[in-house]
N, C-alpha and C positions, 0 to 999 in steps of 0.2 A: 504494500500500500504506500503510495506516495503522491506528492504533487508534481513530480518531474514529468509525468506524461500528460499534463493538462492539454498540451498542444496536439495530442494524437487524435486522429479522426475517429469519432464514435462509430463510424460505419464498420469498424473492425468487430463491433459487437454483434453485427447482424449474422443471421444464419448462413452457413456456408452453402455453396452451390451443390446441386445434386451430384455433379461429377466429383467434386472434392469429397463429399460425404461417402460416395461409393468407394473412392480410393482409400479413404481412411478405414472404412468398414472392411475392405479387403486386406489392409495392412495389419489390422488389429483384430484378434478373435472376438467373437460374440459370445454372450452367455449361452451355455449349452442347454439343450432341451431336457437333459437328464435332471436338471434342477427344477423342472416345472412343478413338481409336486411339493417342493419345499416351501416353508413359510416365506412370505415376501415382506420386504419393507418398501416404503414409498419415499421418493425424493420430492422436495428437500426433507432431510431428516429433522431439521429444525426450521420452521418457517418463522423465524425471528432473526433480527439483524446481528449476526456474529461473523465478523470479517477477519481476514488475515490469520486464519486458524493455525495454531500449532497443536498437535495431538500426540499423546504418549499413552503408554500402558504401564501401570505399576501393579504387579500381581494380577488380580482379576478385575481391576478397575481401570477404566479409560478416563483420561483428563484432557481438556482442551482449553486453550486461551484465545482471546480475541482482542481486536482493537476497540478502543472506546473514545479516542480523541479527547474532547473537552469535558467528558462526563466523569463524575467522581462519586465513589471510588472507581479506579480504573482497572483494566485488564481482568475481566471476569474469568474465574476458573469454573469450567463446566465439568460435570461428572456423569459417567455412564457405565453400565455393566454389559452393554451389548452393541455399542456404537450407533444405536438407532434412537433410543430413548435417553434424553439428557435432562439434567437439572443444573441449576446454578448453585455451586457450592460456596463461593466467596469471591474475593477480589485480591489480586496480587499486589496492587498499588493502593494502599488504604486512603491516600489523599494525594491530590496533585500539588504537592508542595515544591513547585518548580518556578515560582515567581508570582508576583502580585496579579498578573493578568488572569491566572487561574482562580483568583478570588474575586474577579470582576472589580478589581481595585485600580481604577485609572486606565485599564486596558482589558482586552478580552482575549480568550484563548480558543475561540471557535476554530475548528479544523486543525488544531495543533495537538499537543498532549501525546497520548499513547497511540502510536501507530503500530505497524507490524512489529511484533516482539516475540520472545521465545519462552517456552516453558519446558523445563527438564527436571528429571529426578536423579539424584545421586545416591546409589545404594550404599556407598561406603559410610556415609553419615546419615542416611535415611532422611534426606532433606530435599524439598522442592526448591527449584531456582527459577526466578523470572528475571529476564534480562531485556532491556530496551533502551533506545536513545530518545532523548527529548529535545526538541527544538534545534536539532543539528549541533548541539552544544556539548553534550556529554552522555555517557551511558550509566544507567542505574541498575543495580542488582539487588533484588529482594529475595528473601528466603523464608521458608516455613517448614515445620515438621509435619503439618497436616494441610491438605489442599484448601480446607475452609479457613485456614489461618489459626492464630494471628500471623500475619506477614510483617516482616520488618526489613528495613534497608540494611543490606550487608556492606555495600560500598558504592562509590561513585568513581567511574573511570573516565579520564579526560578525553579519550577517543570516542567519538559518536559512532557506534556500530549501527549503521543504517540498515533497517530491515534485516535484523540479525537472526541467526539460528544457532542455538547453543548445543554442543555435543559433549556428553560425558563419555569419554572413550573407555574401552574395556580395561585399560590400565589405570582408570580414574582420573586421567588428565582431562582438562577442560579446554575446549576449542570453540571459537566463534567464527562462523562464516557470515560475511556481510558485504554490502555495497550495492551500487546501481551501475550496471553495465561492466564496470571494473569490479571484479569480485576478489575479496581478500579473505585470508584466514588469520586469526589471532590466537595465540595460546595465552591462557591466563595462569597466574600463579596457583599453586596447589590449594591455597585457601580461597581462590576465586576473587580476590580483592584487587589485583593489579594485572596489567598486561606485561608479559615477558617477551613476546615476539609477535610481529605482524608482518605479513608478506602477501603481496598480490599474487593470486594463483590463476586468474583467468580474465581474459578480455573478450567481451561478447562480440562476435562478428557483426559487421555492419548490416549484413543480410538478415540478421535476426532482429536487430534493434535493441530495445531495452530489456535487460534481465535484472531481476531484483527479487525480494521476498525470500531470502535464503532459508532453507531448512537443512540441517547437517546431520548425516547418519553414518554409522559404520555397520555394514551388513556383510556377513561372510568374509570378513577381512578386507573388504573394499570400502573406500570412503566415497560418499555421495553428497553432492550439494544440489538440492532440489530448488529450482528457480522458476519464477513466473515471468511471462511476457504480458504485461497488462495491455488490454484486458481480455486477451483472447488466446493465450498459449501457456504451455508449461514445458519446461526443459529440465534435463538433469545432467550433471557433471559427474564423472567417475574417475577415481584415482586408485591405482594398484600400488602406489609408491608412498603412501602415507598421507596425512592430512594436508600437507603443503603441496601436493601434486607431484607431477603434472596431471592435469585433468583433460579428459575428452568429453565431448558434449553429444547428447542425443535428444531429439524432440520426443516429448511424451504425448502432447496433444496440441492442436492448433485449429482454431475456428470450429470447434466441436459443438454441435447443437446440444443445448442444455435441457434439463428436465422441467424448467418453468416456462410455460408459454409466454412469449414476449420478453423473456429474460435473456441474460447474456451467456457467455461461455464459462463453464466451471473452471476455476483456476485458483492459484495462490492458497495452498493449504498444506497438509502434511501427510506423510505415510506412517502407517502404524500396523503392527503385527499382532494377531490374536494369539491366544494361548495355544491353539492348535497349529500355528504356523502360517495361517492365511494372512494375506496382506490386503490393506484397504487404503484408499486415498480419500481424505475428507477435505473437500475444496469449498469455495463459496461461489454462488451465482449472483451476479448483479441483477437485482430485481426491484428497481425503484418504482414507486416511492417508498417501499418498505425497507430497502437497504440491501444487504448482501447475505444470502441465505445458504447455510451449509448443506452440501449434498455429498453422498457417499457412494463410492464405486469400488468393486474389487479389482485387485491388481495381481498379475502373475509375473514371472521373471523368465527371461530367456536363458538359455544354457550358458551364455557368456556374461550374465549378470546385469541385464538391463530390465527395467520395469515396463510392463505392457498393461495399459488400461483395458479393462474388459468392457466392450461396447454392446449395445443392444440396437440392432438395425442401424448401425453406423452412427449412433449417438450415445451420449451419457444417459443411461437408462432412467426412466421414471420409476422403475422398480427392479429389484434384484432379490435373489434368495437371501434370507436373513443370515447374518454371521453365525457360525456354529460356536457358541460360547456356553460356559456353565450357566445354570439357572441363576438369576440375580438373587443376592441376599435379601433384597427388599425392592419395592417399587420406588422409582425416583419421584421426586416432588414435581407435580405438574407446573408448567409455566403459565397456566391460566388458573382461574378460580378466584376465590374471595380472600381479601386481606382486610382484617379489622385493626391492624396496627397494634396488636397486643405485644406483650413482652417489653423488653428494654432497648431493643435495637431494631432497625429496619431489616427486613428480609433481603437476601442478596439479589432479588429480582429488581431492586430499585437502584437508580443512580441519579445523582444531582446534576443539574446543568451548571458546570463549574463547581468549585468547592462551596459548601454551605457555610453560613455563620452558625456554629453549633449552639450559640446561646438563643437562637430564634426558632428552634423547632424541638419537638419532643414527641415520643410515642408512648403507648399505654393508654387505654381508653381512647383509641383513635389517634390520628396524626394531627398535632397542633402546629400550625404555621403562623408565627408572629411576623408582622411585616419587618423585613430586613433591609429594604432599599426604598428610597424615595425617588421614583422615576416614572415617566410616562411610557417607557420602552421596556416591554417584557424581556427583551434580549439582554438588558442590563440588570434585571431583577435577580437578586440572590435567592437561594432556597426554593428554586423551582425543581420539583421532584419528578423524575421521568420514569416511564415504563415502556419497554419495547412493545410494538404492536404485533399481534399474532396474525399470520397470514393463513389463507388468502384474504379473509375478511374477519373482523372481530369488532367487539363493542366493549367500551369501558363505561362503567356506571359508578358514580360516586354519590355518597350522601354527605351533604355539606351543611354544617352549622355555621351560619354567617351572623349570628346575633351580636357578636362583639367586634364587628367591623367598625371602622371609623370613617369619617368623611374623607373622600379621596381614595379610599381603598378599592382594589380590584382583586377579585378572587374567583377561581373556577377551574375548568378543565379545558386543556388546549390540545390541539394537534400541532406539535412543535417541530419546526425545521427552519430552513432559511426563508420559507414562505409559510406563515402560520395563521391559525384561526382559533377562536375559543368561544365557549359559552360560560357565563358566570354572572356574578353579582357586582354591580357598581353601586357604591354608596356615595351620595353627594347631597349636601344640604339637609342632612338628617333623613333622607329618603333612600331606600334600597330599590334597585330595579334589576330585573333579569335581562341580560343582553346577549346577542350573538355578534361577534366582531371578527372581521377578516382584514386582509391588507397589512398584516405584519410581515415586513419583507426586509431582506438583506441584499446587498450587491455581491459581486464575485470576490470582493476583498473582506466580506463579512462585516461591513459597516451597515448600520440600520438605514433603510431607505423609506420605510413606512412603519408607523407605530399603531396602525389599526383604524378601521372604519366600522362604525356600528351599523349593522345591517338589519337588525330586528330587536325588539324589546317587548317585555311583558311586565306587568306589575308583580311584585312579590310581597307576600305578607308572612308574618311569623318569622321564626329564626332558622328554619330547616327547609332544605330543598334537595331534590335528586337531579343530578345532571348526567347527561349521556352523550358520548361521542362514538359514532360508528365509522369504521375506516375500511375501504376496499383498496387493498394495496397490490392487487394483481397488476403487473406492469403493462399488460395489454388492454386493460379496462379503462373506463373513463376516470378512474381514481377519485371517486367522490368521498368526501367526509361529510357526515351529517350530524346535526346537533339537536337534542331534544331535552325536555325537562319534565319533572313530575312533582306534584305536591304531596303525593301519598306513597311514592315508590312503586306504584302499580301501573297507573295510566300515564303514558308519556305523550307529550305534545311536541311536534316539530317546532323549531325556532330558527328562522333564517334560511337562506338559500343553501344549496349544496356548495361545499368548498372543494374546489379541484386541487388535489395535492400535487405539488410539483414533482417531476421525476428527473431533474437534472442530477448528474452523478457527482458534481464537483464538491458538494457538501459531504460526500462519502457516507456519513451516517444516514440511516433512514428516519422517517417520521417516528415520533414517539407520542404517547399520551403523556400529558404533563399536568401536575397539580401545582397551583401557584397562588400566592397572595402577596401583593406588593402595594405600597403606598404611593400616591401622587402628591400628597400634601405634607404629612408628618407621620412618623413612626408611632406605634402604640396599639394598633389594631391587631386582631387575631381571628383566625377561623379554625374550625376543627373538621377534618375529614374522618367521619365515623366508619366509613366502609368504602372499599374499592373492589370492584368485580370486573375481571376480564373474561368475557365469554365469547364463544364461537357458535355459529349457527348449528 
């Protein structure tokens, strides 16, 4: 994941021609009919926005990490027992403490922060490692003894390992593959705190273009660096002479039709081996407005040690036989359902838009958001809490207690991205009104160009209201977002026109449902979200 390919023609995301598909189908084997009776899984395996995936197995458990940009906490750790059903276990980066802009303090960190990074496990000390660079400035390493945390910062390395892949070698040495077009390998000290060597190992041929998104493996004594060509290809480098090469290159996929209608080519992910020795590739599919969705496909290996993606009719399959793995010890936690914000901490499904002000929110008996920012611009408002949208269509419903809002406060439920809309309560002159607002926009440098236009309103009485936002994030659909409200939690009334969600890729992250409360006059007001429900048809 990066910003270096902004200039590239999006037409490369289009489906390949029938002739190219036929050629690819001939070159790579298809799933065999012998598997037809086996249980199947369907792609995408997660229809939520988890991009730039790194995936590993520790014992009988699979873990994955993903990019989160300006959302905090960052770098979610996902957990699965079968590579198909996933839950969010925690976050490797507890807070984006990389400068004031990540606190919305005088500057903003939109589309910065946690990009493609790496997750690894080191058996010698039974420790998980997360490694990633921030702002092209330096690399951070976090560790934890359990995937759900707590995670803590181990070190800061002055070299920014761009789009890095961390390898724990069979002799316990630590190596990092990184770079854009020019690919390098660094060796870390035995404690993982410093760099002891770095060397360029490969220069991408001009005929290929950009390669990045490194993932680093040692398989059967060979070293592999798995690289993406954004946004339509995947390549792999192989060395028989050690981690510093020399490496030879082979194409894994290019312009391959993906499993989401209207979506892009699966790319930029990781390879992982099951307990029985089978290999899989977990990639993502560009599918805006929702984001980048993980898809899974089996991989076999040639006799001379190259991976071959298993296709279905010349494409990345919409379904494959389920991985043969042991029965799970338990069912994973669904990514949909109800949250009443009980307990003492937010569940890991939630991420803030930039770092929150911890003095202005609390959970237990619902989520209380006290106003943390005086602004007329939601993009500047701190303590906006976000939740990924479930595809292909889903609905978020909240119960809002607005009785302690103050004049000038704005609170509600948004569809949040670089073009946003919301339904909620405005309080002005001692009177509360229910409104639907759109026209919250940013330009390509992520500066605000519109703070919103009120499209519809309704009177509100009492101190409690239910708000609902429905989102159709199918990339080939009209992409409507719809808002409604209820006074009893049962009968909902539409408010305002359809909001067409934008599908430009440059913001990278997909739309999210967002809970917010900010002031336009003075701090002091508060609201309570008693309940959040994410449901699918």
